[in-house]
N, C-alpha and C positions, 0 to 999 in steps of 0.2 A: 525727804520736798528735797525739789530741786533751789538752788541755790540762786537767789536772784540780783544778777550784775544789768548795773548802769551803762542805757547805748551813746559814747561819747554825740556831742551835738558840735558844729560846726567850727564851734570855736575849741572843744578838743576836751572841754569843762567832761565830767556826764551827767545824764540828768533824773532829776533828783527820781526813784520811785517809789508810785503810791503801791501800799499792798488795794489785792484788789479780792474776790470770794476764797481764794485758798488760804486766805491769809485769816480773812475775820472769817468767825461761827454767827450764823446767822439766830439773828435774834428775832421775837416776833413783829417787834414794832417794825424792819429790817422787811419781814415777810410779809406786811401788813400794809408798807409802804406802795410793796412792790402785785397783791393785790388791789388796791384802791384805782394802782393805772388801769388794773383788766379788766376790774367791775365796770371804769369808763368806757373805753373803749367795748366792752359788752353792752354797754346803755345806748351809745352808737347803733348797732346792731337791732334791738332793742329796739327801736325806737324807729328802725325801716318797717318790722313789725305793728308796730303800734299807726305809724300812715298809709302800710294797706291795709290794717284792720277800718282805720276812718274814709280812705277814698273808698271800700269796696262797702259800706254803709252807705254811701253817697253813690253808688253808682249801679244799685238796683242789687234784685232778693238774689239776685243767682249770683253773685257778686260775693253778694257778703254770705251766702249759703257757704260758699264754698273758702272763705276762711272761716267762719263757724265748725266746718268737716273737719278745718287742718286746726282749728285750737279743743276740739275735743278729744284732739288722738293724742297716745300716749306722748308721745313727743313734743306734740303744742303743750302739754298739759307743763309736761318737764323745762321747754324752751319758757311759757308763763310764769312758771314756777324761780327760775333762774333768772329772770330778770326783772322778779320781782324782789330779789334777795340782792341782787346788784343792785336797783335802786335805792335799794335801804341799806345797804353797807355802803353806799360811796357814800352817802347821803352823813351818814353818823360816821364816816372817815374825815368827808367834810367840815363836819363841825369839835371833832378831836384839832383839825388843822385851827381854826379858830379857835378852841378852848390853849393850840399853845403858842396860838398869835396874840395873845392877850397876857403870855409870857408864864401861865399858870400849865401844873402839870408838868412841868422838864424836867423832876427828880425821878431819878431811876422808876424806883416806887410807882411812883404816880404817871408814868409815859405808860408802864408794865399795864397798871389800871385801864388806863384808861383806853389799852391797844383792847387787852380782852373786855369789856365793857361793849367795843364797836365792834365785837367778832359778835359775841350771846347776844344783844340784845338785835343784829342783824338776824340770826337769825329768828330767835322769839319773834319778831316785831311783824316775819316772812310767816311765820306759823298763823300768830297770830293775824293778820292778814286775809291768808286762805279761807280761814275757819269763819270768821264774819263776812269774808264771799260767799263761801257755801252754804251761811244761813243765811247768808239775804237772798239767796238761790232760788232757796229749800230745800237745800241737802246735795250730796252728790247726783248726775243724770244717770 
């Protein structure tokens, strides 16, 4: 590994060096923090789909049929499934951060447990939401 060297500042003193990703071993909490940001961005684009659906419903049957056709394709369902997971994962991640804000769950074992619970919970809740959705619709079409 290359040795880190500090560059001098204008005053001649070396700048402090902060370790970066080459130094730190990726931890689950670190990865989930990045995923939390990614799901936040995904929710922005998913909300555009939601707006498209609402606007098409207000625009008439032809516009709505186009959106319904897209959502019934494999790509549309994958996008909807991903949007559902992003929404639930981001929500549970927010709850995890709220717990940390109350100064609970900050011990290393507790942090890992909350992180795993966020991941497992978001996957399980996504599957539950989709199963209930299919049952409410009378099964897959």
